[in-house]
KEKE-3310 file (N, C-alpha, C; in steps of 0.2 Angstrom, whole numbers, plus 5000, padded with zeros to 4 digits):
npx = (4609:4607:4613:4603:4593:4599:4600:4586:4582:4588:4584:4571:4573:4578:4567:4556:4563:4564:4550:4547:4554:4547:4535:4533:4523:4531:4537:4536:4551:4553:4541:4530:4515:4516:4515:4503:4510:4508:4512:4510:4495:4493:4497:4490:4477:4478:4480:4469:4459:4464:4460:4447:4430:4421:4417:4408:4411:4426:4423:4417:4426:4437:4431:4428:4441:4445:4451:4445:4445:4440:4429:4438:4448:4457:4462:4454:4461:4475:4474)
npy = (4625:4635:4646:4648:4654:4666:4672:4673:4682:4692:4696:4700:4711:4719:4720:4725:4738:4744:4745:4753:4765:4768:4773:4786:4798:4803:4819:4834:4839:4853:4860:4863:4853:4837:4834:4824:4815:4813:4799:4793:4793:4788:4774:4770:4771:4759:4751:4748:4746:4733:4726:4726:4720:4723:4734:4743:4744:4747:4762:4765:4764:4772:4784:4785:4786:4799:4797:4799:4811:4828:4841:4851:4842:4837:4826:4826:4821:4828:4840)
npz = (5158:5164:5156:5144:5153:5157:5144:5141:5150:5147:5134:5139:5145:5136:5128:5136:5137:5124:5122:5133:5126:5115:5117:5117:5106:5092:5087:5076:5067:5064:5070:5062:5055:5050:5032:5021:5008:4990:4986:4999:5000:4988:4990:5003:4998:4987:4997:5004:4994:4990:5002:5002:5002:4993:4978:4983:4997:4997:4992:5003:5013:5008:5008:5021:5027:5023:5010:4997:4983:4986:4981:4975:4971:4979:4991:5008:5017:5014:5016)
capx = (4603:4607:4614:4598:4588:4602:4597:4579:4582:4591:4579:4565:4575:4578:4559:4554:4567:4560:4542:4547:4556:4544:4529:4531:4523:4536:4534:4540:4558:4552:4536:4525:4513:4519:4509:4504:4512:4503:4514:4507:4489:4492:4498:4483:4471:4480:4479:4461:4456:4466:4457:4439:4426:4418:4418:4405:4416:4430:4422:4415:4433:4441:4429:4429:4447:4448:4456:4442:4446:4434:4429:4444:4453:4463:4458:4453:4470:4480:4473)
capy = (4627:4644:4650:4651:4656:4674:4673:4675:4687:4699:4698:4701:4716:4722:4721:4730:4745:4747:4747:4761:4772:4768:4774:4793:4800:4808:4825:4836:4843:4858:4863:4863:4847:4834:4834:4817:4815:4810:4794:4790:4793:4782:4767:4770:4768:4753:4746:4749:4742:4726:4723:4729:4715:4725:4741:4749:4744:4751:4766:4768:4764:4777:4791:4787:4787:4804:4797:4803:4818:4832:4845:4854:4837:4836:4823:4828:4819:4832:4847)
capz = (5158:5165:5151:5142:5157:5155:5138:5140:5155:5142:5127:5141:5147:5130:5124:5140:5137:5117:5123:5135:5123:5109:5121:5117:5101:5089:5085:5067:5070:5063:5073:5059:5056:5043:5026:5017:5002:4987:4987:5003:4998:4984:4993:5008:4992:4985:5004:5005:4989:4990:5006:5002:5000:4986:4975:4987:5002:4994:4992:5009:5017:5006:5011:5029:5028:5018:5003:4992:4981:4986:4976:4974:4969:4983:4996:5013:5021:5012:5016)
cpx = (4602:4609:4608:4594:4592:4599:4592:4577:4583:4587:4573:4567:4575:4571:4556:4556:4564:4553:4541:4548:4551:4536:4526:4529:4528:4532:4538:4544:4555:4547:4530:4522:4516:4513:4510:4504:4508:4505:4510:4499:4489:4492:4491:4477:4472:4479:4471:4458:4458:4462:4451:4436:4423:4419:4416:4409:4421:4429:4420:4420:4435:4438:4429:4435:4450:4453:4452:4443:4440:4434:4434:4449:4457:4457:4458:4461:4475:4479:4475)
cpy = (4636:4649:4652:4655:4665:4676:4678:4681:4693:4701:4701:4709:4721:4724:4725:4738:4747:4748:4754:4768:4772:4771:4782:4793:4805:4813:4829:4841:4851:4863:4863:4855:4844:4833:4827:4817:4812:4802:4789:4790:4788:4774:4766:4768:4762:4749:4744:4745:4735:4723:4724:4722:4716:4732:4745:4749:4746:4758:4770:4769:4770:4783:4791:4788:4795:4804:4798:4808:4822:4837:4849:4849:4834:4833:4825:4828:4824:4838:4849)
cpz = (5159:5160:5145:5145:5155:5150:5137:5145:5151:5137:5132:5142:5142:5127:5131:5137:5129:5118:5126:5131:5116:5111:5119:5108:5098:5087:5079:5072:5070:5066:5069:5059:5049:5038:5025:5011:4995:4987:4992:5002:4994:4986:4998:5001:4989:4991:5004:5000:4988:4996:5007:5000:4994:4984:4981:4994:5002:4995:4999:5014:5016:5008:5017:5032:5026:5013:4997:4989:4984:4980:4972:4970:4973:4988:5002:5018:5019:5013:5023)
residu = (MET:SER:GLY:SER:LEU:ASP:VAL:ARG:ALA:PHE:LEU:TRP:SER:GLN:ASP:ASP:LEU:SER:VAL:ARG:GLN:SER:SER:SER:VAL:PRO:MET:PRO:ARG:ASN:GLY:GLU:PRO:SER:ARG:ILE:SER:GLU:GLU:GLN:VAL:HIS:ARG:ALA:ARG:MET:SER:VAL:ALA:ARG:ASN:ALA:MET:SER:ALA:GLU:ASP:CYS:LEU:GLU:LEU:LEU:ASP:MET:LEU:GLY:LEU:VAL:ASP:GLY:ASP:ASP:GLY:ILE:PRO:PRO:VAL:ARG:ARG)
# end
């Protein structure tokens, strides 16, 4: 029985360690803010569309997230 307790203690210590290590926000390596790619915008739009309750809901969510193309044809999230 003590073997399983040792395994549990080890797993808890590893879990605590991973939480501490991942608590910091990663920074861009070159100092410039990262740009959102067209592929990321497309995947975000598809995810919103899959989970929206209706077409109106989908459009409202896309607009709130900055995923609707602006007057210049570029969504705000990519500016």
